[in-house]
C-alpha positions as CSV (number, residue, x, y, z in Angstrom):
1,X,23.1,22.5,10.3
2,X,21.2,23.5,6.7
3,X,17.7,24.2,6.7
4,X,17.1,24.5,2.9
5,X,13.7,25.7,1.1
6,X,12.2,28.4,3.3
7,X,11.3,31.7,2.8
8,X,13.1,34.0,4.9
9,X,11.6,37.2,6.1
10,X,13.4,40.8,7.0
11,X,11.3,43.1,9.1
12,X,12.9,46.4,8.5
13,X,13.4,47.1,5.8
14,X,10.8,44.7,4.6
15,X,12.7,41.7,2.6
16,X,11.4,38.3,1.7
17,X,13.5,35.7,-0.4
18,X,13.8,32.4,-1.1
19,X,17.1,31.1,0.8
20,X,18.8,28.1,2.4
21,X,20.5,29.2,5.8
22,X,23.7,27.4,6.9
23,X,24.0,27.4,10.7
24,X,27.4,26.4,12.6
25,X,28.6,27.8,16.2
26,X,25.5,29.6,16.7
27,X,25.6,31.8,14.0
28,X,24.5,32.2,10.2
29,X,27.9,31.3,8.0
30,X,26.0,31.1,4.7
31,X,22.7,32.3,3.1
32,X,22.0,31.5,-0.7
33,X,19.1,30.2,-3.1
34,X,20.4,26.9,-3.2
35,X,23.2,25.6,-0.8
36,X,24.8,22.3,-1.5
37,X,24.4,19.8,1.6
38,X,27.9,18.9,3.1
39,X,28.3,15.4,4.3
40,X,28.7,16.6,7.7
41,X,25.5,18.8,8.2
42,X,22.3,17.6,9.4
43,X,19.8,19.2,6.6
44,X,16.0,20.4,8.0
45,X,13.9,20.5,5.5
46,X,11.9,23.8,5.3
47,X,10.4,24.0,2.0
48,X,7.5,26.4,1.9
49,X,7.7,27.5,5.6
50,X,8.0,31.4,6.6
51,X,11.2,31.8,8.2
52,X,11.7,34.6,10.6
53,X,14.3,36.2,13.0
54,X,13.6,35.2,16.9
55,X,11.7,38.2,18.5
56,X,13.3,40.7,21.1
57,X,11.4,41.8,24.1
58,X,12.9,44.9,25.0
59,X,11.2,45.4,28.6
60,X,9.8,42.9,30.7
61,X,9.3,41.6,34.2
62,X,9.6,37.9,34.7
63,X,8.6,38.0,38.2
64,X,5.0,39.0,37.1
65,X,4.9,35.6,35.5
66,X,2.8,34.0,38.4
67,X,0.2,36.7,38.8
68,X,-2.3,35.3,36.9
69,X,-5.4,35.1,38.3
70,X,-4.5,36.4,41.8
71,X,-7.1,37.7,44.2
72,X,-7.8,41.3,43.7
73,X,-6.7,44.0,46.4
74,X,-9.4,44.2,48.9
75,X,-10.1,47.7,47.9
76,X,-9.5,48.8,44.3
77,X,-6.5,50.9,43.0
78,X,-7.7,54.5,42.0
79,X,-4.3,55.8,40.4
80,X,-1.2,54.2,39.3
81,X,0.6,54.9,42.7
82,X,-2.1,52.7,44.2
83,X,-1.3,50.1,41.5
84,X,2.2,50.2,42.7
85,X,1.4,49.9,46.1
86,X,-1.2,47.3,46.1
87,X,-0.4,45.4,43.7
88,X,3.1,44.9,42.3
89,X,4.9,46.2,45.4
90,X,3.5,43.4,47.4
91,X,3.9,41.0,44.8
92,X,7.4,41.5,44.4
93,X,7.8,41.3,48.4
94,X,6.3,38.0,48.4
95,X,9.0,36.5,46.3
96,X,11.5,34.1,47.3
97,X,14.6,32.2,45.3
98,X,11.9,29.3,44.2
99,X,9.1,31.4,43.2
100,X,11.3,33.7,41.3
101,X,12.7,30.8,39.5
102,X,9.2,29.4,38.5
103,X,7.8,32.6,37.4
104,X,11.2,33.1,35.1
105,X,10.9,29.4,33.5
106,X,7.1,29.9,32.8
107,X,7.5,33.2,31.6
108,X,10.6,31.8,29.3
109,X,8.1,28.9,28.5
110,X,5.7,30.9,27.0
111,X,7.9,33.3,25.2
112,X,9.7,30.8,23.2
113,X,6.4,29.3,22.4
114,X,5.2,32.6,20.8
115,X,9.0,33.0,19.1
116,X,10.6,35.2,21.6
117,X,14.2,34.3,21.8
118,X,15.9,36.9,24.0
119,X,14.3,38.9,26.8
120,X,15.7,42.3,28.4
121,X,14.2,41.7,32.1
122,X,13.7,44.2,35.1
123,X,13.8,42.2,38.3
124,X,12.7,43.0,41.8
125,X,12.3,40.7,45.1
126,X,13.2,43.1,48.1
127,X,13.3,40.1,50.3
128,X,15.5,37.8,47.9
129,X,17.8,39.8,46.1
130,X,21.1,38.4,46.2
131,X,21.8,35.7,43.5
132,X,18.2,36.7,42.3
133,X,19.6,37.4,38.8
134,X,21.5,33.9,38.8
135,X,18.3,32.0,39.2
136,X,16.4,33.8,36.4
137,X,19.4,33.0,34.1
138,X,19.3,29.5,35.1
139,X,15.6,29.4,34.4
140,X,16.2,31.0,31.2
141,X,18.8,28.4,30.3
142,X,16.5,25.4,31.0
143,X,14.5,26.9,28.3
144,X,17.3,28.0,26.3
145,X,16.3,31.8,25.6
146,X,18.7,34.4,25.9
147,X,18.6,37.2,28.8
148,X,19.8,40.7,29.5
149,X,19.1,41.1,33.4
150,X,18.9,43.8,35.7
151,X,18.0,44.5,39.5
152,X,15.5,47.2,40.2
153,X,17.4,49.5,42.7
154,X,15.3,51.8,44.6
155,X,15.2,53.5,48.1
156,X,11.5,52.3,49.2
157,X,13.3,49.4,50.9
158,X,15.9,51.6,53.0
159,X,19.5,51.6,52.6
160,X,20.3,48.1,53.1
161,X,18.0,46.8,50.3
162,X,19.1,49.6,47.9
163,X,23.0,48.7,48.5
164,X,22.0,44.9,48.0
165,X,20.4,45.6,45.0
166,X,23.0,47.6,43.8
167,X,25.8,44.7,44.7
168,X,23.5,42.3,42.7
169,X,23.7,43.9,39.6
170,X,27.5,44.4,39.8
171,X,27.9,40.6,40.7
172,X,26.1,39.8,37.6
173,X,27.6,42.4,35.7
174,X,31.1,40.8,36.2
175,X,29.8,37.4,35.9
176,X,27.9,37.6,32.9
177,X,31.0,39.0,30.6
178,X,31.7,37.2,27.6
179,X,28.8,34.8,28.5
180,X,27.0,34.4,24.5
181,X,23.7,34.3,25.7
182,X,23.3,36.9,28.9
183,X,24.0,40.1,29.3
184,X,23.6,42.8,32.2
185,X,22.3,46.5,32.7
186,X,21.9,48.6,35.8
187,X,18.5,48.2,37.0
188,X,16.5,51.2,38.6
189,X,13.2,51.7,39.5
190,X,11.3,55.3,38.9
191,X,13.2,58.3,39.7
192,X,10.8,59.6,42.3
193,X,11.9,56.6,44.5
194,X,15.9,57.3,43.9
195,X,17.9,59.8,46.0
196,X,20.5,61.8,44.6
197,X,22.7,59.8,46.4
198,X,21.6,56.7,44.8
199,X,21.4,58.2,41.4
200,X,25.5,58.8,42.0
201,X,25.7,55.3,43.4
202,X,23.8,54.0,39.9
203,X,26.2,56.3,37.6
204,X,29.1,54.5,39.6
205,X,28.4,51.1,38.8
206,X,27.3,52.3,34.8
207,X,30.8,53.6,34.5
208,X,32.5,50.9,36.0
209,X,31.4,48.2,34.0
210,X,30.7,50.2,31.0
211,X,26.9,49.1,31.3
212,X,23.5,50.9,30.3
213,X,20.9,51.9,33.0
214,X,17.4,50.3,32.8
215,X,15.0,52.4,34.5
216,X,10.9,53.2,34.5
217,X,10.7,56.9,33.0
218,X,7.5,59.1,32.9
219,X,5.4,55.8,33.2
220,X,2.4,58.0,34.6
221,X,2.1,61.7,35.5
222,X,2.9,60.8,38.8
223,X,6.7,60.2,37.9
224,X,7.6,63.9,36.8
225,X,5.4,65.1,39.5
226,X,6.5,63.3,42.4
227,X,10.3,63.7,41.5
228,X,9.6,67.5,41.0
229,X,8.6,67.4,44.2
230,X,11.3,65.6,46.1
231,X,14.1,66.7,44.0
232,X,13.6,70.0,42.4
233,X,14.2,69.1,39.1
234,X,12.8,66.8,36.5
235,X,13.6,63.0,35.6
236,X,15.5,63.8,32.4
237,X,17.4,66.5,34.2
238,X,18.6,64.1,36.9
239,X,19.9,61.5,34.7
240,X,21.4,64.3,33.0
241,X,23.3,65.6,36.1
242,X,24.7,62.0,37.2
243,X,25.9,61.1,33.6
244,X,23.1,58.5,33.4
245,X,21.5,59.9,29.8
246,X,24.0,58.4,27.2
247,X,23.5,55.9,24.5
248,X,23.4,52.6,26.4
249,X,20.5,53.6,28.5
250,X,16.9,51.6,27.9
251,X,14.4,53.9,29.2
252,X,10.8,52.3,29.6
253,X,7.3,53.6,28.8
254,X,8.3,57.7,28.2
255,X,4.6,58.1,28.0
256,X,4.3,61.7,29.8
257,X,7.8,63.1,28.5
258,X,7.7,66.7,27.5
259,X,8.6,67.3,24.0
260,X,11.8,69.2,25.2
261,X,12.8,66.0,27.3
262,X,12.5,63.7,24.2
263,X,14.6,66.1,22.4
264,X,17.3,65.4,25.2
265,X,16.5,61.5,24.8
266,X,17.2,61.7,21.4
267,X,20.2,63.9,21.2
268,X,21.6,61.5,23.8
269,X,20.6,58.6,21.5
270,X,18.9,56.7,24.6
271,X,16.8,54.0,23.9
272,X,12.7,54.2,24.7
273,X,10.8,51.1,24.9
274,X,7.2,51.1,24.4
275,X,4.9,49.0,26.3
276,X,1.3,49.6,24.9
277,X,-0.6,46.4,26.5
278,X,0.6,47.6,30.1
279,X,-0.1,51.3,29.5
280,X,-3.8,50.6,28.4
281,X,-4.4,48.3,30.9
282,X,-3.0,50.8,33.7
283,X,-4.6,53.7,32.4
284,X,-1.7,55.7,32.2
285,X,-2.1,57.3,28.7
286,X,-0.4,56.2,25.2
287,X,3.2,56.9,24.7
288,X,4.0,59.5,21.5
289,X,5.8,56.5,19.7
290,X,5.9,58.5,16.9
291,X,7.9,61.4,18.2
292,X,10.4,58.9,19.8
293,X,13.2,58.4,16.8
294,X,15.0,55.7,15.6
295,X,16.4,54.1,18.8
296,X,12.9,52.9,19.9
297,X,12.0,49.1,20.7
298,X,9.3,47.4,21.9
299,X,8.3,45.8,25.2
300,X,5.6,43.8,27.3
301,X,6.0,45.2,30.7
302,X,5.5,42.2,32.3
303,X,2.5,40.9,29.9
304,X,3.3,37.5,27.8
305,X,6.2,37.9,25.5
306,X,4.1,37.5,22.6
307,X,5.6,40.1,20.6
308,X,3.3,39.9,17.7
309,X,0.4,40.7,20.0
310,X,2.1,43.5,21.4
311,X,3.3,44.5,17.7
312,X,-1.0,44.4,16.8
313,X,-2.0,46.4,19.7
314,X,0.8,49.0,19.1
315,X,-0.6,49.6,15.6
316,X,-4.4,49.5,16.7
317,X,-3.6,52.3,19.6
318,X,-1.6,54.1,17.2
319,X,-4.0,54.2,14.2
320,X,-6.6,55.5,16.5
321,X,-4.1,58.0,18.0
322,X,-2.9,59.1,14.7
323,X,-5.9,58.8,12.6
324,X,-5.8,57.0,9.2
325,X,-3.4,59.4,7.5
326,X,-1.1,59.3,10.2
327,X,0.7,55.9,9.4
328,X,3.2,54.6,11.6
329,X,5.0,51.2,10.5
330,X,5.6,49.1,13.8
331,X,7.9,47.1,11.9
332,X,10.1,49.8,13.3
333,X,9.5,48.8,16.8
334,X,10.5,45.0,16.2
335,X,13.4,46.2,14.5
336,X,14.8,48.5,17.2
337,X,14.5,45.5,19.7
338,X,16.6,43.4,17.3
339,X,19.2,46.6,17.3
340,X,19.3,47.3,20.8
341,X,20.2,43.6,21.3
342,X,22.3,43.9,18.7
343,X,23.9,46.8,20.7
344,X,24.2,44.9,24.0
345,X,25.7,41.6,22.8
346,X,27.9,43.0,20.3
347,X,26.2,40.4,17.6
348,X,24.0,40.7,14.6
349,X,20.2,40.4,15.8
350,X,17.4,40.4,13.1
351,X,18.5,40.2,10.0
352,X,19.3,36.2,9.4
353,X,21.9,37.3,6.9
354,X,25.1,35.8,6.9
355,X,27.0,36.8,10.3
356,X,24.1,36.9,12.3
357,X,22.8,35.2,15.3
358,X,21.3,32.0,14.4
359,X,17.9,32.9,16.7
360,X,15.2,31.9,14.0
361,X,11.7,30.9,13.9
362,X,10.2,28.2,11.5
363,X,6.5,28.7,10.7
364,X,3.9,26.8,8.7
365,X,1.9,29.8,7.0
366,X,0.3,29.2,3.9
367,X,-0.4,33.0,2.8
368,X,-3.9,32.7,1.2
369,X,-3.0,36.5,-0.6
370,X,0.4,37.2,-2.7
371,X,3.3,38.0,-0.3
372,X,6.5,39.7,-1.1
373,X,8.9,42.0,0.8
374,X,6.7,44.8,0.8
375,X,3.7,43.5,2.3
376,X,5.3,40.5,4.4
377,X,4.9,42.4,7.3
378,X,1.3,42.7,7.2
379,X,1.1,39.4,6.8
380,X,3.1,38.9,9.8
381,X,1.1,41.0,12.0
382,X,-2.2,40.2,10.7
383,X,-1.8,36.4,9.0
384,X,0.9,34.6,11.7
385,X,-0.5,33.0,15.0
386,X,1.7,31.4,17.4
387,X,-0.3,28.2,16.7
388,X,1.6,28.1,13.5
389,X,5.3,28.3,15.2
390,X,6.8,24.7,14.4
391,X,10.4,25.3,15.6
392,X,12.3,28.1,17.4
393,X,16.2,27.9,17.0
394,X,18.3,29.9,19.9
395,X,22.3,30.0,19.3
396,X,22.2,27.2,16.7
397,X,20.3,25.1,18.7
398,X,16.5,23.9,18.8
399,X,14.8,25.2,21.7
400,X,11.1,24.0,20.3
401,X,10.2,21.8,18.3
402,X,6.2,20.6,17.4
403,X,5.0,21.9,21.1
404,X,8.3,20.5,23.1
405,X,11.1,22.1,25.0
406,X,13.9,19.8,25.1
407,X,14.4,18.7,28.9
408,X,11.6,20.5,30.2
409,X,8.1,18.6,31.3
410,X,5.4,21.4,30.8
411,X,3.3,19.6,32.7
412,X,5.5,19.4,35.9
413,X,6.4,22.9,35.4
414,X,3.0,24.2,35.7
415,X,1.6,22.2,38.4
416,X,5.2,23.3,40.1
417,X,4.2,26.9,39.0
418,X,0.9,26.4,40.3
419,X,2.0,25.6,44.1
420,X,4.3,28.5,43.8
421,X,1.6,31.1,43.1
422,X,-0.5,30.3,45.6
423,X,2.6,30.7,48.3
424,X,3.3,34.3,46.5
425,X,-0.3,35.0,47.0
426,X,-0.9,33.6,50.4
427,X,2.5,35.9,51.4
428,X,0.5,38.6,50.1
429,X,-1.9,38.5,52.6
430,X,-5.0,40.6,52.9
431,X,-4.0,43.1,49.9
432,X,-4.5,46.8,51.2
């Protein structure tokens, strides 16, 4: 396939250039100002269109996609631990395989319509653990997005469920090895829900599969405080003790990490993922993203995977925190998510240079002011809207064209999803 006439945007370092892209076997095999069409290839006219890399959501929870509009708890939570116990832990216990599938399907559909082509998911379904990651994979495949999946290991459901979570991670890691569109991580809930024995088991799993840990870290002040009370040492101390803090680890949130803890994370070259909309919604504070270092990415923590909306929120919140003189380029967070995906898949994401994966978005954006490589990110942040997305490609295949996802009946999916959501809410019963 040859895409000709488009303007290709690179986020970091910023760049904008008129370029044709030749796609073969899921990869950009040639890029140039005037590529001559071959007789055996399809030519797609992108004249005047903006072409940018598919976005990567570096941390999300697909299982929350059917929570939208659900009844509130009988008594409103007054702290983050109560939000967990009265809302999310009741929701994940209400999931079965069918509701897991439709949650992931709806989340993937919303993602691709927003130009997000890779989802790094963190799953929990204590009453439906075995095979749950395959269910999510199948939903992602139906839409055409890439996924990096894991199951959230925790002690809060007892040893049997903990061991089932460990087994599900190990099984999926083995099953996804070599898959061009799927990878696995080793999932873990917050430190205060994990014993030393459980951390040791997680460490064995990461070493055995040469995989990284995907874990919630210091999302709220309670995380560190409860970890100290239960285990006599802090979150980062525990991760270091068990060899889980390394350059493959993906740590979500980091809102309440101390400067010393951040320095140790930077030294270990672990990834930190910022989730501003979730943090603001849960009123847990704002992460010191400007101190996170170079291995920082952007996630949504279960909010719809519209990465431009998330980036705008990150920009505004950072401006509020740092003031007009404390500029922070949020394109670093979007670029970080691409670099994280590159490290997980062993492929090049986010550049659309020769050799890059052919994950891209074609937008009908007509700039009302001058645009070039220096200011293109600001056009993308404040000019682009999801309604402007005309086509989305993943692994060299069109997965969204003019409102249509091939093979997916959006109305039928929404109808089934509503039934599954009602079932989840009924199984949650009288939320405490």
